N, C-alpha and C positions, 0 to 999 in steps of 0.2 A: 301379457298376451299381445298387446299392440306392438311391442318391440319385436316379439317373435314373428308376428305376421309381416312386419316391415322387412326383417332380415330374410324371411322366406321369399318375399316378393323380389328383393334385390338379387337373390340367387337365381330366380327364374327369368331374369332379363336375358333375352337371347341375342345372338349376334346381329339379327336384323334390326334391333333397337339401337345399335351402335353405329357410328360412322365407319365407312370402309377402312379408313386409315387406323382408327382405334382397334379394329379387328386385326389389322396387320401387325399392330404392336403387341397384341395379347393372344391372338389365335393359337390354338394348340394342335390343330389338325390341318392337313392340306385341303380337305373337303370344306372346312370352315373358311379357310383363307380364299379358296377358289370362289365360293359363293359371294363373299364380300367384295372381292376384286371385280366381279362382274358389274358392280355399280360404282366403281371408282371414277371420280371426275377431278382428280388432283391436278391434271393438266388438260389441255384442250384436245388432245389426240382422240378422246372418246367421241368427239363430234364427227370425225371423218372415218374412224375405224368401224368395221362391221360389228365387232365385239371384242371384249377383252380376251386375249389369248394367254391363259395362265399356264404354268408349268405342268408337266405330266411325267409319271413314272413311279418307281418304287418309293414308298413313304420313308424307307430307311435305306436309300440307295447308297452304295459304296462310292459311286462316282456321280458328280453333278456337272453337266455341261451348261454353260451360260453363253448365249449368243447376244447379238445386238437387239433385234426386234423381230417380230413375226413378219413374214412376207405376204404376198398377195394370196397364195393358196392357204397359208396358215390363218390369215384373217377371215377367209371364207369358211374354213373348216372349224375354226375355234381350237386348233391343236398346234403345238409347236413342232417345227421340223418335219413337215409332211410334204413339202414341195421339193423341187430339184436339189437344193442344197441339203435338205434333210436326207434325201436318198443317198447322197455322197457320204454324209456323216455316218449313216447306218452301215454302209458298205465298209467304210474305214474301220468302224468299231468291230465289225465281224472279222475283218482281216487281222486286226490287232488282238483278237481273242477276248473282246469285251462283250459280255452277255447283256442283251437289251433289258432283261429283267432286273439287272443290278444298277440301272442308270436312271437318273432324273434329268429331264431336259427342260430348260427354261430360257428366258431372255431378260436382259436388263430392263427393257421397255416392253410393256405388255400390249400395246396397241400398234397397229401398222401405220407408219407415217408415209404418206405418198402424195404425189402430185399427178394430175392427169397428163397423159401424153399429148403432144401437139396434134397428133392424128390418131384416130381410132379410140378404142375404149380402154387401152392399157393403163394400169396404174403404176407409176414409176416410183421406186423406193427413194426415200429421202432420209438422210442421216438425222437422228434425233438431236435436239439441242441439249446442252447441259441441264437446263431447267427442267426439261422433260425427263431426263435420266434421274435427276435428283428427286423429282416428284414421285417416281416409280420405285425408288430405292427401298422404302419400307417393305414392299412386297418381296423383293429379293432377299432382304435380311430375314424376313419371316420364313421364307422357304429354307434358307440355310439353317435357321434355328430349329425347324421341325425335322428336316431331313438329316442334318448332321453328317454330311458326306466325308469320306476319308480323303478324297481328292476332288478339288474344284478345278474344272478345266474352263478357261476363258477362251472363247472362240472369236478371234479378231481383235482389232485395236480398241474398239468402243468398249467391249466387255472388259478387256484387260486393263485399260486405263481407268475405267470406272471403279474397279475393285482393287487395283494395285498401284494406282497413282498415275497422274498425267505424264510423268517422265518415263513410264514403262514403255519399252519398245519391243513389239512382237518380233520384228525382224532380227533384232540382236539377242533377245532373251527367250525365244521360243523353245519349248521343250524342257526348260529348267524347272526343277521342282523346288518351290519356295515355301519356307515355313511361314505360317500366317495365322492370326487369330480367327480367320474365316474357316479354316480347315487344317488338318494335319499337314496337308500339302496342297499348294496352289500352283498351277502351271498355265501357260498360254500357248496357243498355236493359231494357225490361220483359221479364218472362218471358211467353211467348205464352199461358200458361194464364190470365193476367190478362184477356186479350181475351175468353176464354170466359165470364168472370164479368161482363162488361159488361151493364148493365141492359136495353139495347135494341139494335136493329139499327143505328141511327144512331151510337150510342156505339161499337159494335164496329167499324164502318167507319172512324170517326175514329181509333180506337186502332190499327187495322191500318195506316192511312196513315202514322201517326207511326212505327210500327215499321219499315215499309218505308223511310221517310226515313232512319232511323238506319242501316239496313243498306246503303243506297246510299253513305253516307259510308265504311263499311267496305269496300265493293267498290271504291270509287275509290282508297282508300289502298292496298289490296292490289294493284291494277293498276299503280299508280305504282311500288311496290316491285319489281314483276316486270319493269318496263320497263328 
């Protein structure tokens, strides 16, 4: 009887009794992972970020988009890709024929890394260090394990090199569908924030067309896999 009681107690241990990273390694649902990630302190970014910004979207999405990190608006809202770059991404997905309901959006790093502007109250984006990316990797691996996307899309160099190796070049290899243990196909394209930095309207339109063309390849592959 004592052994049965002990076994029953072990089964009743909830995720709140485990460390956040332990949940990342064992969690089976996005809701479970999201709750645990809210308390993650694997690196120091939690000290300056407003909150953890975990991924959002369909639990069995056909397409997973991975960016670098949440921005200022994402940090305040607690949701990925809700700022200016997110609006560009959603517009590009719509033009490429990708349904929002079949997508999961996340970032390599789940906290906003920033420094204060010299003047005013703006928070300036800072690129995360390798140690911070490495500390956050269990969460991304967990998202991939649970969602199991047909296509994994890396947005920008940080995401691409984190997942495909430091020698990967977005400028040379963008749009290529690569076989990988991470997903049936992995590809990389520019981060939509790069379009915001274009010097003029003509450049922005050209870069937007190129992004849409990359996403059309993603949509076509995902459709073939679903057929």
